[in-house]
DOVEX-774759 format. One line per field, with one value per atom (N, C-alpha, C): x, y, z; residue number from 0. Coordinates in steps of 0.1 Angstrom, whole numbers, plus 5000, padded with zeros to 4 digits. Layout:
X <- (X_...)
Y <- (Y_...)
Z <- (Z_...)
lolum <- (NUM_...)
***
This chain:
X <- (5008_5000_5009_5019_5028_5036_5040_5047_5039_5026_5017_5016_5015_5014_5027_5038_5051_5052_5047_5046_5038_5026_5017_5023_5030_5036_5047_5055_5066_5060_5049_5043_5037_5032_5027_5038_5049_5061_5066_5066_5070_5060_5047_5037_5040_5044_5046_5058_5068_5080_5078_5068_5066_5063_5071_5069_5055_5049_5036_5037_5025_5025_5034_5034_5042_5057_5060_5074_5079_5071_5074_5076_5067_5068_5081_5085_5097_5110_5109_5121_5123_5112_5113_5119_5114_5119_5134_5137_5151_5161_5158_5167_5167_5155_5154_5161_5159_5166_5181_5185_5200_5207_5201_5208_5207_5196_5194_5205_5206_5216_5230_5232_5245_5249_5240_5242_5244_5237_5238_5252_5256_5268_5280_5279_5291_5292_5280_5281_5288_5286_5293_5307_5310_5324_5332_5326_5332_5335_5326_5328_5340_5340_5351_5365_5365_5377_5382_5372_5376_5382_5376_5381_5395_5398_5411_5422_5418_5428_5428_5420_5418_5432_5439_5452_5462_5462_5471_5467_5453_5448_5452_5450_5454_5469_5476_5491_5497_5491_5496_5488_5479_5471_5463_5456_5448_5436_5434_5423_5409_5399_5386_5380_5382_5377_5383_5396_5403_5399_5396_5392_5378_5369_5356_5356_5361_5360_5370_5383_5393_5394_5391_5392_5379_5369_5357_5348_5347_5339_5344_5356_5362_5363_5364_5365_5351_5340_5327_5324_5325_5322_5331_5344_5354_5350_5348_5344_5330_5321_5307_5307_5315_5315_5323_5333_5342_5333_5324_5316_5302_5299_5285_5278_5285_5278_5273_5281_5277_5265_5265_5254_5241_5243_5231_5225_5234_5230_5222_5228_5221_5208_5207_5195_5184_5187_5178_5173_5182_5178_5169_5172_5164_5150_5148_5135_5126_5133_5125_5121_5129_5125_5114_5114_5103_5090_5091_5080_5074_5083_5079_5072_5078_5072_5058_5056_5042_5033_5038_5030_5028_5036_5034_5039_5050_5055_5044_5038_5028_5016_5012_5001_5005_5017_5022_5021_5027_5027_5013_5004_4990_4982_4987_4980_4982_4991_4994_5008_5015_5029_5038_5046_5055_5068_5075_5087_5097_5098_5107_5104_5091_5087_5089_5088_5091_5105_5114_5128_5131_5122_5123_5126_5118_5121_5134_5137_5150_5162_5161_5172_5173_5162_5162_5169_5166_5172_5187_5191_5205_5212_5206_5213_5216_5206_5208_5220_5221_5231_5245_5245_5257_5263_5254_5259_5264_5257_5260_5274_5276_5289_5300_5297_5308_5312_5303_5307_5315_5311_5318_5332_5333_5346_5356_5351_5360_5363_5354_5355_5355_5349_5348_5357_5357_5364_5379_5385_5400_5405_5398_5402_5401_5390_5388_5398_5402_5412_5426_5429_5441_5441_5430_5428_5429_5422_5422_5436_5443_5456_5466_5465_5473_5471_5458_5455_5461_5460_5465_5480_5487_5501_5506_5498_5501_5498_5486_5481_5479_5482_5479_5491_5495_5506_5519_5528_5542_5549_5555_5562_5571_5576_5586_5579_5566_5559_5562_5566_5569_5583_5584_5597_5607_5619_5629_5641_5642_5653_5648_5651_5646_5659_5659_5671_5666_5676_5674_5662_5662_5651_5653_5644_5645_5632_5633_5622_5624_5613_5613_5607_5615_5610_5605_5609_5605_5606_5599_5601_5616_5621_5635_5645_5640_5649_5647_5658_5657_5666_5661_5668_5671_5682_5685_5692_5687_5694_5697_5709_5713_5705_5704_5696_5691_5680_5675_5671_5675_5672_5662_5650_5639_5642_5650_5652_5661_5672_5681_5677_5667_5663_5675_5683_5695_5694_5699_5701_5716_5719_5733_5735_5747_5749_5739_5738_5727_5731_5722_5725_5712_5714_5704_5708_5701_5704_5694_5699_5690_5692_5681_5682_5674_5678_5670_5658_5650_5639_5642_5655_5660_5667_5667_5673_5688_5693_5708_5710_5720_5723_5728_5723_5728_5737_5733_5741_5738_5748_5746_5753_5745_5750_5751_5763_5765_5770_5765_5769_5769_5778_5778_5767_5762_5751_5742_5729_5719_5711_5708_5701_5691_5679_5668_5671_5670_5673_5659_5656_5643_5641_5652_5652_5648_5655_5652_5642_5638_5629_5634_5647_5654_5663_5667_5677_5690_5700_5713_5722_5729_5738_5752_5759_5772_5783_5794_5806_5801_5797_5791_5801_5797_5803_5792_5794_5784_5791_5786_5791_5782_5785_5777_5782_5773_5777_5771_5779_5775_5781_5773_5778_5790_5802_5814_5823_5818_5826_5819_5828_5823_5830_5822_5828_5824_5834_5831_5834_5824_5826_5823_5830_5829_5827_5822_5820_5816_5815_5812_5797_5789_5774_5767_5756_5747_5733_5724_5709_5703_5694_5686_5671_5663_5649_5642_5637_5630_5616_5608_5594_5592_5603_5602_5605_5597_5599_5601_5607_5609_5596_5585_5573_5569_5573_5570_5576_5588_5595_5589_5583_5578_5563_5557_5543_5539_5529_5525_5513_5508_5497_5484_5483_5471_5470_5481_5481_5472_5470_5461_5447_5443_5429_5428_5439_5438_5437_5436_5436_5421_5417_5404_5406_5395_5395_5405_5405_5414_5429_5432_5446_5450_5441_5445_5448_5440_5441_5455_5458_5470_5482_5481_5492_5495_5484_5486_5494_5491_5498_5513_5516_5529_5537_5530_5537_5539_5530_5531_5543_5545_5556_5569_5569_5581_5584_5575_5577_5578_5570_5571_5564_5570_5564_5551_5548_5536_5524_5526_5515_5503_5505_5494_5485_5491_5484_5474_5479_5470_5460_5464_5454_5443_5446_5436_5426_5431_5422_5414_5420_5413_5401_5403_5393_5383_5387_5378_5368_5371_5362_5350_5352_5341_5334_5342_5336_5327_5330_5322_5308_5306_5292_5284_5291_5284_5280_5288_5285_5272_5268_5256_5244_5244_5233_5233_5245_5245_5240_5244_5240_5226_5221_5206_5198_5202_5195_5196_5207_5209_5200_5200_5192_5178_5172_5158_5154_5162_5160_5160_5169_5170_5159_5155_5146_5131_5128_5114_5104_5110_5102_5102_5090_5089_5094_5104_5110_5110_5111_5112_5124_5123_5135_5133_5124_5121_5132_5130_5139_5154_5156_5169_5177_5171_5177_5182_5173_5177_5188_5187_5197_5211_5211_5223_5229_5221_5225_5231_5224_5228_5242_5244_5257_5268_5265_5275_5279_5269_5272_5280_5276_5282_5297_5299_5313_5321_5315_5323_5326_5318_5321_5333_5333_5344_5357_5356_5368_5373_5365_5369_5375_5370_5376_5390_5392_5405_5415_5411_5420_5424_5415_5418_5427_5425_5433_5448_5450_5463_5470_5462_5468_5473_5466_5470_5483_5484_5495_5508_5506_5517_5520_5510_5512_5511_5506_5506_5492_5482_5468_5466_5459_5457_5448_5452_5444_5429_5426_5413_5405_5411_5405_5403_5413_5412_5400_5398_5387_5373_5373_5360_5357_5366_5363_5352_5353_5342_5328_5328_5315_5310_5319_5315_5309_5316_5311_5298_5297_5285_5273_5277_5266_5260_5268_5264_5255_5259_5251_5238_5238_5226_5216_5221_5212_5205_5213_5208_5197_5200_5190_5178_5180_5168_5159_5165_5157_5149_5156_5149_5140_5140_5131_5116_5108_5093_5087_5080_5075_5060)
Y <- (4988_5000_5013_5012_5024_5025_5014_5014_5021_5018_5023_5038_5043_5057_5065_5058_5064_5065_5055_5055_5066_5068_5079_5092_5094_5107_5110_5099_5101_5105_5099_5102_5116_5120_5134_5144_5141_5150_5151_5139_5140_5148_5147_5155_5170_5173_5187_5193_5184_5188_5187_5181_5180_5195_5199_5213_5216_5227_5231_5242_5249_5260_5272_5275_5286_5282_5270_5265_5266_5262_5262_5277_5285_5299_5306_5303_5308_5302_5289_5283_5289_5291_5296_5311_5318_5332_5332_5323_5322_5318_5307_5302_5312_5316_5325_5338_5344_5357_5355_5344_5341_5341_5333_5332_5345_5352_5365_5375_5376_5385_5381_5368_5363_5367_5365_5369_5384_5392_5406_5411_5406_5410_5405_5392_5387_5394_5399_5406_5419_5426_5439_5436_5425_5421_5419_5412_5409_5422_5431_5444_5451_5452_5459_5452_5439_5431_5432_5432_5434_5447_5458_5471_5473_5466_5467_5460_5448_5440_5442_5451_5453_5456_5465_5470_5458_5449_5438_5428_5426_5417_5421_5434_5440_5439_5443_5443_5429_5419_5405_5397_5403_5397_5385_5387_5376_5373_5361_5358_5359_5364_5367_5354_5343_5330_5325_5328_5324_5333_5346_5355_5350_5346_5342_5329_5319_5305_5300_5305_5300_5309_5322_5330_5333_5340_5344_5333_5323_5311_5304_5305_5299_5309_5322_5333_5334_5333_5335_5324_5311_5301_5302_5305_5306_5317_5329_5340_5339_5332_5331_5321_5310_5301_5307_5315_5320_5330_5338_5347_5343_5330_5325_5328_5327_5331_5345_5354_5368_5370_5363_5364_5359_5348_5342_5352_5358_5368_5380_5385_5396_5392_5380_5374_5373_5368_5366_5379_5389_5402_5409_5407_5414_5409_5396_5392_5390_5387_5386_5400_5410_5424_5429_5424_5428_5421_5408_5401_5408_5412_5419_5432_5439_5452_5451_5440_5437_5429_5429_5422_5407_5401_5386_5378_5383_5375_5375_5386_5387_5378_5378_5369_5354_5351_5337_5333_5342_5339_5338_5347_5347_5335_5328_5316_5304_5306_5295_5289_5293_5288_5295_5288_5294_5299_5308_5314_5303_5294_5282_5274_5272_5264_5272_5285_5294_5292_5289_5287_5275_5266_5253_5255_5262_5264_5272_5281_5288_5279_5270_5261_5250_5246_5237_5243_5256_5263_5265_5269_5270_5257_5246_5233_5230_5233_5231_5239_5252_5260_5256_5252_5248_5235_5225_5213_5216_5225_5228_5235_5245_5252_5243_5235_5225_5216_5211_5202_5209_5221_5229_5232_5236_5241_5229_5217_5206_5197_5197_5187_5193_5205_5210_5222_5232_5244_5243_5233_5232_5229_5222_5219_5232_5239_5252_5262_5262_5271_5270_5257_5255_5262_5261_5268_5283_5288_5303_5308_5301_5305_5305_5295_5294_5306_5309_5321_5334_5335_5347_5348_5336_5336_5340_5337_5339_5353_5358_5370_5382_5380_5391_5393_5383_5385_5387_5394_5396_5382_5378_5365_5363_5373_5371_5371_5369_5370_5357_5346_5334_5335_5328_5329_5321_5326_5319_5315_5321_5318_5318_5307_5305_5302_5307_5305_5297_5290_5283_5274_5263_5254_5242_5241_5229_5221_5209_5200_5186_5180_5166_5159_5150_5143_5129_5123_5110_5111_5101_5101_5100_5110_5110_5113_5118_5121_5136_5144_5159_5163_5173_5179_5194_5198_5213_5217_5229_5235_5249_5253_5267_5277_5273_5281_5272_5276_5269_5278_5274_5282_5275_5281_5274_5273_5283_5283_5271_5268_5257_5245_5245_5234_5228_5237_5233_5239_5231_5235_5235_5243_5245_5243_5238_5234_5225_5213_5204_5193_5190_5179_5171_5158_5149_5142_5144_5138_5127_5116_5105_5102_5101_5099_5086_5081_5070_5076_5067_5072_5079_5078_5085_5098_5102_5114_5113_5101_5099_5099_5106_5106_5093_5088_5076_5078_5088_5092_5106_5111_5125_5125_5130_5132_5147_5151_5165_5166_5177_5179_5194_5198_5212_5216_5207_5210_5198_5200_5190_5195_5186_5191_5180_5185_5176_5171_5157_5150_5147_5153_5151_5138_5131_5117_5107_5107_5097_5102_5115_5121_5119_5122_5121_5133_5135_5145_5139_5145_5141_5150_5144_5151_5151_5162_5163_5166_5160_5162_5160_5148_5144_5137_5138_5130_5124_5111_5104_5100_5104_5100_5090_5077_5067_5065_5065_5063_5050_5040_5028_5026_5029_5028_5037_5032_5040_5042_5035_5036_5045_5052_5061_5057_5058_5056_5067_5072_5083_5079_5081_5078_5091_5092_5104_5099_5108_5105_5117_5115_5127_5129_5118_5120_5108_5110_5100_5104_5095_5098_5097_5106_5105_5104_5097_5097_5105_5116_5125_5127_5131_5134_5148_5156_5170_5170_5178_5179_5194_5197_5211_5220_5214_5222_5227_5219_5223_5236_5240_5252_5264_5262_5273_5276_5269_5271_5284_5291_5304_5300_5310_5307_5303_5308_5304_5289_5282_5268_5260_5265_5257_5256_5265_5265_5255_5249_5240_5225_5223_5209_5206_5194_5189_5184_5180_5176_5165_5154_5143_5148_5155_5160_5169_5178_5187_5180_5170_5162_5155_5149_5141_5151_5162_5172_5178_5180_5184_5174_5161_5151_5151_5153_5154_5166_5178_5190_5188_5182_5180_5171_5161_5152_5159_5168_5175_5187_5190_5202_5215_5216_5227_5240_5251_5264_5267_5260_5263_5255_5247_5239_5247_5258_5266_5271_5275_5280_5270_5257_5246_5242_5242_5239_5249_5262_5272_5269_5266_5263_5250_5240_5228_5231_5238_5241_5251_5260_5270_5264_5253_5246_5239_5237_5232_5244_5254_5265_5274_5276_5284_5279_5266_5261_5262_5260_5262_5276_5286_5300_5304_5296_5299_5297_5287_5285_5296_5300_5311_5324_5328_5340_5340_5328_5327_5330_5324_5326_5341_5347_5361_5370_5367_5374_5374_5362_5361_5368_5366_5373_5388_5393_5408_5414_5407_5413_5408_5400_5395_5405_5416_5426_5439_5444_5457_5468_5475_5486_5499_5510_5523_5525_5530_5532_5523_5513_5504_5494_5489_5478_5483_5495_5500_5499_5502_5502_5487_5478_5464_5459_5462_5458_5464_5477_5484_5477_5473_5466_5452_5446_5432_5433_5443_5445_5447_5455_5459_5446_5438_5425_5415_5414_5404_5408_5421_5426_5425_5427_5425_5411_5402_5387_5384_5388_5386_5392_5404_5411_5403_5399_5391_5378_5372_5359_5361_5373_5376_5379_5386_5389_5376_5367_5355_5346_5346_5339_5344_5357_5363_5360_5360_5356_5342_5333_5319_5318_5326_5325_5331_5343_5350_5348_5342_5340_5326_5323_5310_5304_5311_5307_5294_5284_5272_5275_5269_5271_5267_5256_5252_5262_5267_5277_5290_5294_5306_5306_5295_5294_5293_5288_5286_5296_5305_5315_5324_5330_5338_5331_5318_5311_5309_5307_5305_5318_5329_5342_5346_5344_5348_5338_5326_5316_5322_5327_5333_5345_5354_5365_5361_5350_5345_5340_5333_5328_5340_5350_5362_5369_5371_5377_5369_5356_5347_5348_5349_5351_5364_5374_5388_5390_5380_5382_5381_5388_5388_5374_5368_5355_5355)
Z <- (5000_5000_5000_5009_5010_4997_4991_4978_4967_4967_4957_4958_4971_4973_4969_4971_4967_4952_4945_4930_4925_4931_4927_4930_4941_4944_4934_4930_4920_4907_4903_4890_4890_4902_4902_4901_4907_4906_4892_4885_4871_4862_4865_4858_4860_4872_4875_4868_4865_4858_4843_4838_4824_4819_4809_4804_4799_4804_4800_4791_4789_4779_4783_4797_4802_4800_4804_4802_4788_4779_4765_4760_4765_4761_4766_4779_4784_4777_4775_4768_4754_4747_4733_4734_4744_4746_4749_4759_4763_4752_4745_4734_4723_4719_4707_4710_4722_4725_4726_4732_4733_4720_4710_4697_4689_4691_4685_4690_4703_4709_4706_4705_4702_4688_4678_4664_4663_4671_4670_4676_4688_4694_4686_4681_4673_4660_4654_4642_4644_4655_4658_4661_4668_4671_4658_4648_4635_4628_4628_4621_4626_4640_4646_4644_4645_4643_4628_4619_4605_4602_4608_4606_4612_4623_4629_4621_4615_4608_4593_4588_4573_4567_4573_4567_4565_4576_4575_4565_4564_4553_4539_4537_4524_4521_4531_4530_4527_4533_4532_4522_4514_4503_4508_4519_4524_4515_4510_4501_4509_4501_4507_4513_4505_4509_4523_4524_4537_4548_4545_4556_4561_4552_4556_4563_4556_4560_4570_4568_4577_4590_4589_4601_4607_4601_4608_4611_4603_4605_4618_4621_4633_4645_4641_4651_4659_4652_4658_4669_4666_4677_4689_4686_4697_4707_4702_4711_4717_4709_4714_4726_4726_4737_4749_4745_4756_4765_4759_4766_4767_4766_4766_4779_4791_4803_4803_4798_4797_4788_4776_4767_4773_4781_4787_4797_4805_4815_4809_4798_4791_4786_4780_4775_4785_4797_4808_4813_4815_4820_4810_4797_4786_4786_4783_4781_4794_4805_4818_4822_4821_4825_4816_4803_4794_4798_4802_4807_4820_4829_4841_4838_4829_4825_4819_4812_4806_4816_4829_4840_4837_4828_4825_4837_4844_4856_4867_4869_4880_4876_4864_4859_4861_4858_4860_4875_4883_4898_4904_4899_4903_4899_4888_4883_4892_4902_4912_4910_4900_4898_4908_4916_4925_4918_4924_4918_4916_4926_4924_4912_4910_4898_4885_4886_4875_4870_4879_4875_4866_4866_4859_4844_4837_4822_4820_4830_4828_4829_4839_4841_4830_4825_4813_4802_4799_4788_4791_4803_4807_4806_4809_4808_4793_4784_4770_4765_4769_4764_4770_4783_4790_4784_4781_4774_4760_4753_4740_4739_4748_4748_4753_4763_4768_4757_4749_4739_4728_4724_4714_4719_4732_4737_4738_4742_4744_4732_4722_4711_4697_4695_4682_4680_4689_4687_4687_4695_4694_4680_4672_4658_4650_4652_4644_4648_4661_4665_4658_4654_4647_4634_4627_4614_4616_4626_4629_4632_4641_4645_4633_4625_4613_4604_4602_4594_4600_4613_4620_4618_4619_4618_4604_4594_4580_4575_4580_4574_4584_4596_4606_4615_4622_4632_4626_4633_4629_4629_4618_4618_4630_4636_4647_4660_4661_4674_4682_4676_4683_4689_4701_4708_4700_4697_4690_4699_4711_4720_4734_4741_4755_4764_4776_4785_4797_4802_4815_4816_4809_4808_4818_4827_4837_4835_4832_4830_4837_4842_4846_4834_4828_4816_4819_4830_4835_4850_4857_4871_4875_4883_4888_4877_4865_4854_4851_4852_4850_4839_4831_4820_4822_4818_4819_4806_4801_4789_4793_4791_4794_4784_4772_4762_4751_4744_4733_4722_4709_4697_4689_4687_4680_4665_4660_4645_4641_4649_4646_4654_4662_4671_4678_4684_4692_4706_4715_4729_4733_4743_4746_4762_4766_4779_4785_4779_4781_4791_4801_4810_4813_4815_4820_4832_4843_4856_4860_4864_4869_4884_4892_4906_4910_4921_4926_4935_4941_4948_4961_4965_4977_4974_4962_4958_4955_4954_4952_4937_4932_4918_4913_4901_4895_4883_4875_4864_4859_4851_4846_4832_4823_4809_4807_4802_4799_4785_4778_4764_4761_4753_4750_4741_4732_4723_4722_4721_4718_4706_4696_4684_4680_4676_4672_4658_4657_4645_4638_4627_4620_4614_4612_4606_4617_4628_4639_4649_4648_4658_4672_4673_4687_4688_4701_4704_4703_4696_4695_4703_4713_4722_4716_4714_4707_4718_4716_4726_4740_4743_4756_4765_4778_4789_4797_4800_4809_4821_4833_4846_4852_4854_4860_4874_4884_4898_4903_4907_4913_4926_4937_4951_4952_4954_4956_4944_4933_4921_4910_4903_4892_4879_4868_4855_4846_4838_4829_4815_4806_4792_4784_4773_4764_4750_4742_4728_4720_4707_4698_4697_4697_4695_4701_4708_4713_4712_4709_4708_4722_4724_4737_4734_4742_4740_4751_4748_4758_4754_4764_4762_4757_4756_4751_4736_4729_4714_4711_4700_4696_4697_4693_4693_4707_4717_4731_4735_4729_4733_4725_4714_4705_4707_4717_4718_4725_4719_4725_4734_4743_4752_4744_4731_4724_4721_4722_4718_4727_4739_4749_4743_4735_4729_4718_4713_4702_4706_4719_4724_4728_4724_4729_4743_4749_4763_4766_4758_4761_4759_4749_4746_4758_4762_4773_4786_4789_4801_4801_4789_4788_4789_4782_4782_4796_4804_4818_4826_4824_4831_4827_4815_4810_4816_4816_4821_4836_4843_4857_4860_4852_4854_4850_4840_4836_4846_4854_4863_4855_4844_4835_4842_4838_4843_4836_4825_4817_4823_4834_4839_4843_4850_4855_4844_4833_4821_4816_4815_4810_4820_4833_4844_4844_4842_4842_4831_4819_4808_4811_4817_4820_4830_4840_4850_4845_4836_4830_4822_4815_4806_4814_4827_4835_4843_4847_4854_4846_4833_4824_4823_4820_4819_4832_4843_4856_4858_4853_4855_4848_4837_4830_4839_4848_4858_4868_4873_4883_4878_4866_4860_4856_4853_4850_4862_4873_4886_4890_4889_4892_4883_4870_4860_4863_4866_4869_4882_4892_4905_4904_4895_4894_4886_4875_4865_4866_4875_4876_4882_4887_4894_4885_4884_4876_4885_4880_4889_4882_4890_4884_4876_4864_4855_4843_4844_4833_4829_4817_4813_4812_4808_4806_4819_4831_4844_4847_4844_4847_4837_4825_4815_4819_4823_4827_4839_4849_4861_4857_4848_4843_4837_4828_4821_4831_4842_4852_4859_4863_4870_4861_4849_4840_4837_4835_4833_4845_4857_4870_4872_4867_4868_4859_4847_4838_4843_4848_4853_4865_4874_4886_4882_4871_4866_4861_4853_4848_4859_4869_4881_4888_4890_4897_4889_4875_4866_4867_4867_4868_4881_4892_4905_4905_4897_4896_4888_4876_4868_4874_4880_4885_4900_4907_4922_4926_4938_4943_4944_4939_4939_4931_4936_4929_4916_4904_4892_4894_4901_4902_4911_4921_4930_4922_4914_4907_4897_4891_4881_4888_4900_4907_4918_4922_4932_4927_4914_4909_4910_4906_4907_4921_4930_4944_4950_4947_4952_4946_4933_4926_4928_4933_4937_4950_4959_4971_4968_4959_4955_4949_4941_4934_4944_4955_4965_4973_4976_4983_4975_4962_4953_4951_4951_4949_4962_4974_4986_4986_4980_4980_4968_4959_4947_4951_4944_4947_4944_4954_4953_4950)
lolum <- (0_0_0_1_1_1_2_2_2_3_3_3_4_4_4_5_5_5_6_6_6_7_7_7_8_8_8_9_9_9_10_10_10_11_11_11_12_12_12_13_13_13_14_14_14_15_15_15_16_16_16_17_17_17_18_18_18_19_19_19_20_20_20_21_21_21_22_22_22_23_23_23_24_24_24_25_25_25_26_26_26_27_27_27_28_28_28_29_29_29_30_30_30_31_31_31_32_32_32_33_33_33_34_34_34_35_35_35_36_36_36_37_37_37_38_38_38_39_39_39_40_40_40_41_41_41_42_42_42_43_43_43_44_44_44_45_45_45_46_46_46_47_47_47_48_48_48_49_49_49_50_50_50_51_51_51_52_52_52_53_53_53_54_54_54_55_55_55_56_56_56_57_57_57_58_58_58_59_59_59_60_60_60_61_61_61_62_62_62_63_63_63_64_64_64_65_65_65_66_66_66_67_67_67_68_68_68_69_69_69_70_70_70_71_71_71_72_72_72_73_73_73_74_74_74_75_75_75_76_76_76_77_77_77_78_78_78_79_79_79_80_80_80_81_81_81_82_82_82_83_83_83_84_84_84_85_85_85_86_86_86_87_87_87_88_88_88_89_89_89_90_90_90_91_91_91_92_92_92_93_93_93_94_94_94_95_95_95_96_96_96_97_97_97_98_98_98_99_99_99_100_100_100_101_101_101_102_102_102_103_103_103_104_104_104_105_105_105_106_106_106_107_107_107_108_108_108_109_109_109_110_110_110_111_111_111_112_112_112_113_113_113_114_114_114_115_115_115_116_116_116_117_117_117_118_118_118_119_119_119_120_120_120_121_121_121_122_122_122_123_123_123_124_124_124_125_125_125_126_126_126_127_127_127_128_128_128_129_129_129_130_130_130_131_131_131_132_132_132_133_133_133_134_134_134_135_135_135_136_136_136_137_137_137_138_138_138_139_139_139_140_140_140_141_141_141_142_142_142_143_143_143_144_144_144_145_145_145_146_146_146_147_147_147_148_148_148_149_149_149_150_150_150_151_151_151_152_152_152_153_153_153_154_154_154_155_155_155_156_156_156_157_157_157_158_158_158_159_159_159_160_160_160_161_161_161_162_162_162_163_163_163_164_164_164_165_165_165_166_166_166_167_167_167_168_168_168_169_169_169_170_170_170_171_171_171_172_172_172_173_173_173_174_174_174_175_175_175_176_176_176_177_177_177_178_178_178_179_179_179_180_180_180_181_181_181_182_182_182_183_183_183_184_184_184_185_185_185_186_186_186_187_187_187_188_188_188_189_189_189_190_190_190_191_191_191_192_192_192_193_193_193_194_194_194_195_195_195_196_196_196_197_197_197_198_198_198_199_199_199_200_200_200_201_201_201_202_202_202_203_203_203_204_204_204_205_205_205_206_206_206_207_207_207_208_208_208_209_209_209_210_210_210_211_211_211_212_212_212_213_213_213_214_214_214_215_215_215_216_216_216_217_217_217_218_218_218_219_219_219_220_220_220_221_221_221_222_222_222_223_223_223_224_224_224_225_225_225_226_226_226_227_227_227_228_228_228_229_229_229_230_230_230_231_231_231_232_232_232_233_233_233_234_234_234_235_235_235_236_236_236_237_237_237_238_238_238_239_239_239_240_240_240_241_241_241_242_242_242_243_243_243_244_244_244_245_245_245_246_246_246_247_247_247_248_248_248_249_249_249_250_250_250_251_251_251_252_252_252_253_253_253_254_254_254_255_255_255_256_256_256_257_257_257_258_258_258_259_259_259_260_260_260_261_261_261_262_262_262_263_263_263_264_264_264_265_265_265_266_266_266_267_267_267_268_268_268_269_269_269_270_270_270_271_271_271_272_272_272_273_273_273_274_274_274_275_275_275_276_276_276_277_277_277_278_278_278_279_279_279_280_280_280_281_281_281_282_282_282_283_283_283_284_284_284_285_285_285_286_286_286_287_287_287_288_288_288_289_289_289_290_290_290_291_291_291_292_292_292_293_293_293_294_294_294_295_295_295_296_296_296_297_297_297_298_298_298_299_299_299_300_300_300_301_301_301_302_302_302_303_303_303_304_304_304_305_305_305_306_306_306_307_307_307_308_308_308_309_309_309_310_310_310_311_311_311_312_312_312_313_313_313_314_314_314_315_315_315_316_316_316_317_317_317_318_318_318_319_319_319_320_320_320_321_321_321_322_322_322_323_323_323_324_324_324_325_325_325_326_326_326_327_327_327_328_328_328_329_329_329_330_330_330_331_331_331_332_332_332_333_333_333_334_334_334_335_335_335_336_336_336_337_337_337_338_338_338_339_339_339_340_340_340_341_341_341_342_342_342_343_343_343_344_344_344_345_345_345_346_346_346_347_347_347_348_348_348_349_349_349_350_350_350_351_351_351_352_352_352_353_353_353_354_354_354_355_355_355_356_356_356_357_357_357_358_358_358_359_359_359_360_360_360_361_361_361_362_362_362_363_363_363_364_364_364_365_365_365_366_366_366_367_367_367_368_368_368_369_369_369_370_370_370_371_371_371_372_372_372_373_373_373_374_374_374_375_375_375_376_376_376_377_377_377_378_378_378)
***
């Protein structure tokens, strides 16, 4: 008997969650306004970007086909997903404040629907956009970023923008195996004052290879150490061997030294996760940059839910000043969120703040703000 009651209660709960006419109306408004505002803002962004880069395109004879299909067709989804939470927030503020101004929100609440239940279609729409942007960011856009960055390198950026010389490179290439290069030249793919040190689990040195020069061999895909000395330590005895050239197998490749910060956006989820593990093992200084990107790809979709809740709580009441006041307040909050996110990211890269914490602190603070505004919203 009790089990039958529980089944009936569960079915009633499902019926309540089944989208009705009001839910469908809000979902259509949400999704439709989102894509319309996205198209409008990205259209303006493309015009400004084109105006800024037009001289370089003309000077470097960039083909019209490449500008449209290689650059802007990949430029639009990249920036659209990057600022998706802000676009969602503006969307919610715009159409909800318009509904409140037309007394539609009051009519919906007076019909017996609670404010909590009113949030259901909003969160359904937010979930669709969050899943959509997460999928694009992690599996589609990384490939399109490769095409976009190649175009920029060929027709926009200064050819010398990539680093050609790097000094004092310290990397862990395997467990207990460390590499040092006094300097590295990307043009010749050569390193100078090169050493490889191997230690046991207790920190005792087992061997050390020193070479004046190390050079990448494109035939064998290995590093060749020239004029080398190898010092092997076995308990109390040491042996030293020398030679003209010896091949080494390292997890570092020439491309790892010439990568710019934009490279992180060309990796899909699996590649980024694998590369983070490799950089952590190597003890690379670039690890924080890639960890920031890894955690950002999860934090951004979550931000869509937070900003949706803030947007509805702020704009569901008809206030003096009209829609313009609410849109202005919404823009202020959304830009403050992005600014806060950038600050925390820089604190992570330049300071000691954990990358995961840096990407999630804005979300945690704005979650608290969202809950307060939800409590204060008219019910």
